[in-house]
C-alpha positions in Angstrom: 0.0 0.0 0.0 1.5 3.4 -1.0 2.4 5.9 1.6 2.7 9.6 1.1 4.6 11.8 3.7 3.3 15.3 2.9 4.8 18.5 4.2 2.6 21.5 4.9 1.5 23.5 1.9 4.4 25.8 0.7 4.4 29.0 -1.2 7.9 30.5 -1.7 9.5 31.0 1.6 6.3 30.3 3.5 5.0 27.1 4.9 1.4 26.7 6.1 2.1 26.0 9.8 1.3 29.2 11.7 0.3 30.2 15.2 -2.4 32.8 15.7 -2.6 34.2 19.3 -4.8 36.5 21.2 -4.4 38.4 24.5 -4.5 39.9 26.9 -8.3 39.8 27.2 -10.0 40.1 30.6 -12.7 37.5 30.0 -12.5 33.8 29.2 -15.6 33.6 27.0 -14.5 36.7 25.0 -11.1 35.3 24.2 -12.1 31.7 23.6 -14.9 32.8 21.1 -13.0 35.7 19.5 -12.9 35.9 15.7 -9.7 37.9 15.5 -6.3 37.5 17.1 -3.6 39.8 18.3 -0.7 38.5 16.2 0.9 35.5 14.4 4.0 33.3 14.6 5.5 31.8 11.5 8.6 29.7 10.8 11.6 30.9 12.8 9.4 32.8 15.3 9.3 32.3 19.1 7.1 29.8 21.0 4.7 28.9 22.6 2.7 27.4 19.8 -0.2 26.3 22.0 -0.8 28.5 25.1 -3.3 28.8 27.8 -2.5 31.5 30.3 -4.3 33.6 32.9 -2.6 36.3 35.0 -4.5 37.8 38.0 -4.1 41.5 38.5 -5.5 44.4 40.5 -7.7 45.4 37.6 -8.9 41.9 36.8 -7.6 38.8 35.0 -5.6 38.7 31.7 -6.2 35.7 29.5 -4.1 34.5 26.6 -4.7 31.7 24.0 -2.3 30.4 21.2 -3.5 27.9 18.5 -1.7 26.2 15.7 -3.1 26.1 12.1 -1.7 23.9 9.2 -3.0 22.6 5.9 -1.9 19.9 3.5 -2.5 19.6 -0.3 -3.0 15.9 -0.4 -4.1 15.6 -4.0 -1.2 17.8 -5.1 1.3 15.5 -3.4 0.1 12.5 -5.6 -2.9 11.1 -3.8 -5.1 9.6 -6.6 -8.8 10.5 -6.7 -11.0 7.7 -5.6 -8.3 6.0 -3.4 -9.4 4.7 0.0 -7.3 5.9 3.0 -6.2 3.1 5.4 -4.6 5.5 7.9 -3.9 9.2 8.3 -1.2 10.4 10.8 -0.4 13.9 11.7 3.3 14.4 12.7 4.2 17.5 14.7 7.9 18.4 15.2 8.3 19.8 18.7 11.0 21.6 20.6 12.2 21.8 24.2 10.0 23.2 27.0 10.6 26.6 28.5 10.0 25.0 32.0 6.3 25.6 32.0 3.7 22.7 32.2 2.3 21.4 29.0 -1.2 20.2 28.2 -3.0 17.5 26.1 -4.2 18.6 22.7 -7.1 18.1 20.3 -7.0 18.3 16.5 -10.0 19.9 14.9 -11.0 21.2 11.5 -9.2 24.4 10.6 -9.8 26.8 7.7 -7.3 29.6 8.1 -4.9 30.5 5.3 -7.7 31.9 3.2 -9.8 28.7 3.7 -6.7 26.6 3.0 -5.5 28.2 -0.2 -2.3 30.0 0.8 0.6 29.8 3.2 0.1 32.8 5.4 -2.5 33.0 8.2 -3.8 36.3 9.4 -5.0 37.6 12.7 -8.5 37.8 11.3 -8.6 34.0 11.2 -8.3 33.3 14.9 -11.8 32.0 14.9 -11.4 29.9 11.8 -11.8 26.4 13.4 -14.7 24.1 14.2 -14.7 22.9 17.8 -17.4 20.3 16.9 -15.4 18.7 14.1 -12.7 16.8 15.9 -10.1 14.8 14.0 -9.0 12.8 17.1 -11.2 10.3 18.9 -9.6 11.3 22.2 -7.2 13.9 23.5 -3.6 13.5 22.4 -0.5 13.7 24.7 2.2 16.2 23.9 6.0 15.9 24.5 8.0 19.2 24.7 11.4 18.0 23.4 13.2 17.8 20.0 11.1 14.9 18.7 8.0 14.2 16.7 4.5 13.8 18.2 2.3 11.5 16.0 -1.5 11.6 16.1 -3.7 9.1 14.3 -6.5 11.0 12.8 -10.0 9.5 12.7 -12.5 8.6 10.0 -13.9 12.1 9.9 -10.5 13.4 8.8 -10.0 10.5 6.4 -13.4 11.0 4.7 -12.7 14.7 4.3 -9.4 14.0 2.5 -11.1 11.5 0.2 -13.9 14.0 -0.6 -11.7 17.1 -1.0 -8.1 16.2 -1.6 -6.7 18.4 1.2 -6.8 18.7 4.9 -6.8 21.8 7.1 -6.3 21.4 10.9 -6.2 23.5 14.0 -4.3 22.1 17.0 -5.6 23.4 20.3 -5.3 22.8 24.1 -7.7 20.0 25.1 -8.6 20.6 28.7 -9.4 24.3 28.5 -9.7 25.6 24.9 -11.4 22.5 23.4 -13.7 21.8 26.3 -14.3 25.6 27.0 -13.2 25.5 30.6 -12.1 28.8 32.3 -8.5 28.0 33.6 -8.7 30.6 36.4 -8.9 28.9 39.8 -7.9 31.9 42.0 -4.2 32.0 41.0 -2.0 32.5 37.9 -2.0 29.6 35.4 0.1 28.7 32.3 0.4 25.9 29.8 2.9 26.1 27.0 3.3 23.6 24.2 6.2 24.2 21.8 7.0 23.2 18.2 10.2 23.3 16.2 9.7 26.5 14.2 13.0 26.0 12.5 11.8 22.7 11.0 8.1 23.1 10.3 8.5 21.0 7.1 8.8 18.1 9.5 5.2 18.7 10.5 3.9 16.2 8.0 0.7 14.4 7.1 1.3 10.7 6.4 -1.3 9.1 4.1 -1.5 5.3 3.7 -3.9 4.6 0.9 -5.1 1.9 -1.5 -5.7 3.1 -5.1 -9.2 2.4 -6.6 -7.9 0.2 -9.4 -9.9 -1.6 -12.1 -13.5 -1.6 -11.2 -15.0 -4.4 -13.3 -15.1 -8.2 -13.1 -12.4 -10.3 -14.8 -13.4 -14.0 -15.4 -15.9 -13.8 -12.7 -13.6 -12.2 -10.1 -14.7 -8.8 -8.6 -12.4 -5.9 -9.5 -12.0 -5.0 -5.8 -10.3 -8.4 -5.3 -7.8 -8.0 -8.1 -4.4 -6.7 -7.4 -2.7 -7.4 -10.7 -3.5 -8.4 -14.3 -0.6 -9.8 -16.3 1.8 -8.3 -13.8 0.3 -4.8 -13.9 -1.1 -3.2 -10.8 -4.9 -2.8 -11.0 -4.4 0.8 -10.0 -2.7 1.4 -13.4 -5.4 -0.4 -15.5 -8.3 1.5 -17.0 -9.5 -1.1 -19.5 -9.3 -4.8 -20.1 -9.9 -5.8 -23.7 -11.6 -2.5 -24.3 -13.8 -2.7 -21.3 
């Protein structure tokens, strides 16, 4: 079964792995449901990539949220139309922790980058995610070190790729951002998840697929059960004896 290891969409010097952040905001609901951010991080910029923070002050609390967006041109990387996807893994290259606790994550549908059409996210896209369209069946653990965190995406993500030929994701904190839980418990609070901004091309989408192949019967054998005909892969056969 063929496997594609697809880097994020690229346009010139830009790769479609960006962080959009917002803060400070003095209300949890306002920041979590905001449509615009304060700024962005791109390749080579500073971390954290995922952040949940609240700082108590004399004039009230100050909240901060960072989220990661990425997208992958699966069809453009050689994925053939009509192929079934056996597995879909999201690999995130991470970096060392700044000494602040990390949190579990959730991967949801993301549609930044001009609805997944370019490589530069803007602050106006902070709300361009769907909390109700999760691409993991359960929260994912995160490791802040120079390594790769791998997440097996679910059938919702696989079906989206089959139907559309690309995938846009937003990676967010699980316990507070995804579940919409105010992190303030009477004291300052921080979670920082970091990625390797110097190697964002290692943030890949791995697609394991089976090509559709020849769809008709041959000598009473269903096309779906045929791997080869006269040594040729069924995926490379359009007709047999003109059919």
